[in-house]
N, C-alpha and C positions, 0 to 999 in steps of 0.2 A: 255160439254166442254172437248175436248180431251187433253191428257197430252202433245200433241205436240204444244199446244198454247204457243207461246214464252212469252206471258205476265205473265204466271204463273211459268216459269222456275226459279229455284233459281239462284241467282247471281253467276256466275262462280268464283271459288276461285282465279283464275288468276286476275280477275278484282278487287276483294277485295284487293289482294296483291298489285296491281298497285296503288290503292287509298292509302293504307297504306304507300307504298314506297314514293308516292308523298308528303305525310305529313312529311317524314323524310328529305325532301330536306332542311328544316330548320335544320341546324345541331345544336344540343343541344339547342333547344328553351327554353325560360323561360315563365312561366305563368304570365299573368298580368290581372288585373281587371280594367275595365274602366267604369266610370259612365257618362251617357249622360243626359242632360236636355235642354229643349227648352220651352220658353214661348212667342215667337214672331213669327208671320207669320204662315205658314203651319207647325205646330209643328211635326206632324207625318212624313211628307216628309223630314223635316230637320233631324230628328233622323235617318231615313233610309239613307239619303245622307251621314251622318257622318259615319254610319256603312260601307257603300260601300267604302267611302274614306279610312277608316282604312284597309279594305280588299285589296285595291289597293296599299297599302304601301309595298314596297319591304321588305322582311324579317318579314312579319307579316301575320298571318292567324286568322280570326275571327272563334272561335270554338263554341260559344253559345251566344244566344241573349235572354234576359229576356222578359216577358210580359211588356206591357206599363202600367205605373202607372200615375195617375193624382194627383198632390199635389198643395197645396197653396204655393205662394212664401214666402220666409223667410224675416223677418225683415222689412216688409212694411205693411201699413194699408190694411186690408182685402178689396178686391174689387177694389183696385187702379191699379192692374196689372192682366193680364191673368194668369190662372193656368199654372203650368208646366206639361209637359209630361216628365217622367223620365224612363230610362231603364239602365240596366247594361249589358255589353258585356264581355265575357271571350276571351282573345286572347292568342295565342302562338307567341312569337317573338324572333328574334335574336338581336333585337335592344337593346342597353343599355337604362336605364331609361331616361337619358338626351335626347337621340334621339327620344324616344317615346313622351316625353314632347314637343319637338319641333314640332313633327308631329301633336300632339293634338292642339297646338297653330295655326299651319298652317291651319288645318281644321276649327278651329273657325274663322280665318281671311277669309277663302274662303266663309264662310257664313256671312261675314260682321258683326261679333259680335262687339258690341261697349262696351268699358270698361270705360264709363264715371263715373258711380256711383257704389259704392260697391255692393249694393243690387238691382241694376237696372235690367230691363228686359233683357233677353239674347236670341238672335237667337239660339245660341247653346253653351253649356258648355261641354267641354271634359275634364274630370278629371281622372287622374291616381289614383285609390284608393289603389291598392296594386301591388307589383311587386315581384314575388316569395315570399321569407320570409324576404325580405330586410327591415331593420329598419334604417332609416336615418333622421337626423334632418337638412339636407341641406336646407337652406331657399329657394333656387330655386325650389326644389322638395322634400317636406317632405314625407317620406314613413313609414308606410302606411299614407294615407291622414289623417291629424290631427283631422278631425271632423267626419270621416266616421263612427266610432264606435258609434256615438250618433245620426246619421241621419237615420230615418226610410226610407226615400226615396232612400237611398243607400242600406241599409241592407235588405229591403224586396225583391227587385228584385235580389240582390246578392244571397240571400238564395234560391230563385227560381232556379237559374241556377247552384248553387253549394251548396246543403244543408249541405255538410261536411266542408264548407270553414271556415278558421280561419282568423281573422284580426291579422297580425303579432304583437306580444307583447300585444294584447288585449283580445284574446280568441276567442271562436267559434262565428261565425256570428249568429247562431240560438240563442245562449244564450244572446248575446248583444241585439238582436231583441226582445227577451222576456222581457228584462229590459226596453227597450225604448218604446215598444208598436207600434201598426200600425196605430194609430189615424191619420187621415188626408191623408193617402196614399190609394187611391182607385184604384183597378185594372180596366183597361179598356178592358174587354173581347171582345169588338166590334172592337178593333184595334189590328193590328199585324205587327210586324217588321219581315222582312225576313232575314234569314242567306244568305249572298252572295253566288251566284252559284259557 
């Protein structure tokens, strides 16, 4: 193979700079962590659809997507509902938390999520787990998510995409995960979510 083969050329610096510059089009973006879960319909397709819908949000870029995990539903008799597929995405956004929450609800509605029962099956759950280092007890949107620090199905995929992460006011994700344990959270190496193009 000769060195003139274009497929082996290093990426020109100018292209790298363009990509980096494109990322800066979000002026002063904030980091947010979003947890996704689905246990109705085509769960993988729904998770991917939610990721794509997040990426299509003006002022938001999806930066990392975790592996897919399979978990038992909370608060119901075993076997009465399908298992959940869970994932965590890291985003950078110029949206304030309230607008991010509205967008999450809009995505849930687009997938016809029903909110009849508290622990009922969900087509899609879009939860804002953390937003920068914000700690807020606003009942509309409590940050960080009030139960994230004790839920393995959030901590395991979050630790995958950001091993240095901290839950604001609660400590390192890795440490919290060590305390909670990974029981009941199974990685599905046969399934994969794509980062949007």
